[in-house]
N, C-alpha and C positions, 0 to 999 in steps of 0.2 A: 884664286878664291872660288870655293864651291858655290853652287846656286843657293843652297840652304844658308850658308854663312853670309852671303850677300844679302839675303832677305832679312836675317836677324839684324844686320848692320843698318839696313834701311829703317826697320822698325824702331831701333834705338835712336836713330837720328831724328825720326819723326816725333818720338816722345819728348826728346830734348827740346826741339823747336816749339812744341805745344806748351811745354812748361815755361819756356822763356817768354812766349806770347802772353800766357796767363799772368806771369810776374809783372810784365810791363803794364797790363790792364789794371792790376791791383794797385801798383805804384802810382799810376796816373789818375786813379779814382774812377775809372770806367766801370770796374767791378768792385763791389763792396764785399768785405769779409765779415761774416756774422758768426757768433758763437753757436755751438751746437745746442740741442735741447729745444723744448717748446714752453719754457717757463715764462709766459707773457707777463704775469703779474710782477715777477722780480725784475724783468727787463724794463718794464714801464716805470719802475720807481726811480730809475736813474743810477748814476755811478759816482755821485759826489763823495769826496772824502770828508772826514770830520772837519778838517781844516777849511775846506770849501763851504761846508754847511755853516760853520761858525761865521766865516767872512760874509756869507750871504744873509744870515739870519740874525746876527747879534744886535743889529740896530733896532730890531723889532721886539727884543726881549727886555724886560724891566725887572728891577728889584722892587719888591713891595714891602713897605714899612707901615705897620698898623699900630695905632695907639688906642688903648682901651680905657674906659672911664675908671676913675679911682673908686667910685662907689658901685655897689651892686655885686652880683654873683661873679662877675669877671675878675674882681679884685684888683683891677688896674694892671699896668704893665704894657708890654709891647709885643708885637709879632713881626717876624721876618720871613719873607718867602720870595717867590718869583711870579712872573706873569708874562703875557705876550700880547702884543697888539694884533687885533684881527680886522680892523677897518680904519679907513682914513678919517672917520668921524670920531675916533678916539676910544673905541671899545676895546677893553682889555679883559682877557680871561685869566683867572687865577683859581686857587683852591678856596673853598668856603672856610676851611679851618685856619687859613692865614688871616682872614679878616673878621672872623666870628669866634667868640670864645664863651663857652657856657651859656649859649643862647643870646649873648650880647654882641651887637655889631660894634665894630671899631668906631671910636668917636672922631678919628682923623686918619686919613690914609694918604701917604705920599709914595709916588712911584719915581724911580730913578732910571733914567735912560743912560746908556753908554754913549759918552761923547766920542767925537771923531778920534781924538787922541787917546781916549780911555784913561786919562790921568786926572780929570777934574770932574768927578761925578756930582759934586755939590752943585755945579752950575746947571745940571740937567734934572734937578728935582722938580716934580710937577704934582700939584694937589689932585687927588682923584676922589670921585664920588662913588659910593657903593650903590649900584643900581639894584642888586639883589644877591642874596646868598642862599644856596640850596644845600642843606646838610645831607639830604637824601643821596645826592650824587657827588658831594664835595666839590661843587663848582660854584664860583661866584663871578659876577660881571661887574667890572669897574668902568667908569667913564671919565675921560679927561677932556679939557677944552683943547681941540686940535691946534689952536693958535699958541698954546703954551708949550707944546712939544718941540724939542730941538729938531726933530724930524719925524715923519710919518711913514714908517716902513712896515705895514702889516704883513704878517707871515701867511703864506698860502696854506690853506687847509686841505689835507688829503682825506683818506678814508682807511679805516683799519679792518674792514670786514674781510679783505682778502690777504691780510698779513700772513706770512709764513714763518714758521720757526726757523731761526738762523739768519733772517734778514738783518743787515746792519742798521743801527739806529744811533742817533746822537742826542744827548741831553744838554741843554744850556740853562744855567741858573746861578743861584747864589748860595752854594752849600756852606754852612757854618759861617756865613757872612763874607765869604770870599767871592767878591762880585764878579759876575760874568765868567764863570768857570764852564768849560766844555768837557764832557766825558763821553765816551763812546762804547758801544758794545753791540749786542745782537738782541733780537727778539727771542727770549728764552722759552716763552710759552704764550699761548693765546687762550681766550675763553675762561679766564680766571674770574671767579665770583669774589669781588672785593667787599669789605665791610666799610660802610660809610661812617662818619663821625657820630651819627645818631643810631647806628646799629642796623641800618637798612642794607640791602644787597645792591651792589653796583655790578651789573653783569658785563661780560665780555671784556674784563680787564686785561691789560697787556703786561706781561712779566718781562723784565729786561735785566741783563747783567751790567748795563751801563751804571757806573757808580752814582748813586743818589743818596744824599744825606739831608739832614735838617737844613732848610733854606732852599732846597731844590723844589719844594712843594709849590705847585702852580705853574712851574715852568714847562716848556714844550719838549715833547719827545718827537724827534724829527727823523724821517726816513732819508734814504740816499738820493731822493729826488728833491730834497729840500722842503718837503711838505710836512706839516704837523699831523701826526697820527694819534697823539695821546697827550694827556695832561699829567705830568708826574705828580703822584699824590702820597705815596707811602712806601716804607721799606719793611722787610721782615728781618729782624736782627736779634742776636743774643748778646751782642756786645754794646749795642747802642749806635754802632757805626755801620757803614755799608758792608754787606757781605755778598754782594752780587745778586741780591733778591729785591729788586725794585719793581714798583707797579705803577701803572698809569691808567687813568680813566680814558676810555676810547673817545676820540674826537667827536664821533657822532653824538655821544651823550652830552658832551659839552656844548655842541652847537644847538641841540634840542633845548637845553636849559637856557642858553643865551637868547635864542629866538623867542622863547616864551616870556622871558623877562622884558625883552624889548617890546613885545606886543601887548602884554597884559600886566606886567609888573609882578607876576607870580608864576609858579610852576605847578602843574597838576599831574597827578599820577593815577594810574588805574588801580582798582581795588576789587578783590574777589570775595574775601570774607570767610575763607576756610583755612584752618591751621591744623598741624599735626606733626608727626615725626616720620623720618625715613624708614623704609622697610627693606631689609635684605632678605634673600631667599631663606637663610637660616632662621631669622626671626619670624618670617611668615610661616614657616613650617611649625615652629614651636607654638605660635599663637593660633594656628589652624586657619590662617588666611590663604585663600586660593589665588595668590599673586606672588610672583618672584621678585618684584620690585615695586616701587611707588611710594606715595605719601599716604600713610594711614591717617585718615581724618579724625581728629580728636574733637574739634569744636567748629561749629558753623555759627557765625554771628546772625542773630535774627534780623530779617529784613534785608540781608545782604544779597548780592548777586548769586552767591553760592546757595543761599537758602531758597531764593526764587527759582533756581535751577534744580531744586530738590536733591542737592548733595547733602548727605547725612553724616552727622558726627557720631562719636562713640557713645555707647550706652552703658558700659560697665567697666570696672577697673579690676585688673588682675596683677598679681605680683610675679615677676620673673627674675630669679636670682636676687630677690630683695628689692628690685626696681619696679615701681608702679607703671603699668601701661593701660591706657584707656582703649578698649577694643569694641568691636561691634559696628564701627563706622565704615564708610566707603573707603576704597583705596583709589586715589588718583594716579593713573599710570602714564598719562600723556595729555598734553595741551597742544591742539593743532598739529598733532603728529610728533611733537617733541617729547621724548621720554622724560619722565619725572621720577626721581629716586630720593629726593630729600626736600625739606622745606626751603632750603636755599635755591634749589633748582626751580621750585614752584614760584618763589618770589622773583627770580631772574626772568622767568617767562612773563609774568604779569607786569613787571615794571617797564618792560619794553613796549607795552601796548598803551593805547590811548583810552581814556574814559569814553564809554559809549560803544566801544568795539565789542563785537560778539566773538567768542572763542568756543571751540569744540573741545569738550573734556571727556577723555576716556576713563571709565570707572570699572572697578570690580566690586560688586555687592553680593556678598555670600558666594554663590557659585555662578552668578550671572556676570556677563560682561556688557556694559552699557555705554552709550555715548549721549551726553547732554550738551545743550548750548547754554552759555551764560553770557549776559550782556554786562560788561564791566562798568562799575560806577567810579566816580572820582573819590580818591582817598581823602579823608578829612585831614587837615593840618594838625 
């Protein structure tokens, strides 16, 4: 054998020995194997399967049955939805539209827990008190006597701010009255502006393709770590059934509402007092506005934070392709550095802030670019 051939043989033998040593270390657990990439947020959410999420979480999910008075605007009847336990003191989160109808609160509410066998839900019925219902966020807080519950298994609450499109999620609820149904899918989109039952904007909504139907409302949307990241609230459909377009209120919003109900019995929201319509570059060009995006302010409420900050509304009306536009007002282009292009985006920025908080508002007024500060007030109920 030549010297060069002998050297190659030694190298191959050495590589084989190294590989065998590495394999032994991995098998014995001395060395851990990790997946490639640096996606810490996804890794930190866990790897539970939908089956494991259900087994871990179902005991903390409830069916919500609401009865409405026979007199008044509600017209009587009943409501069916879902909810989930968030404390050992008996606090339950659900949707406002499950327990409130036409401005009337339910006259009686019963929550049904899944029993150990899952075959006798009647034995797990518990009366619940409505602590508060907030139609602005479509979140309601219920309270049960902990001693009445068959078990107390509150679901751990996560956070939705770092959710990424494509992450797996699981929904548990009572679609169409089919108790304790589990469906799964992914996060289809984040940052959706949802519309609440009373027409207000719910910012940072989560879109999912996990099947959601009537009766899922108020149930939890759970990530693969087994933590609640949203409250299932509505679907977008042309047929009346699930079409893979479900939406959830972010858990941060639900917790904010819950905490305020527990502390004061009511929920407060910030208020600016300026309204208008979105401005595109094309519309701005036609109207002669020197901004390529923003909210063209039409009206400023007298005495409001916007008025005190000298934000100015429109002064005259023009017709554009037969449509009236009030022009001459300021254009709001950003709030605290967040770009604004529509009334929905303005509302989404304001609703996330607290009364008394001061925000910096970027404006275009004629040919000038200005920044003003406005101290937000509390919105009247």
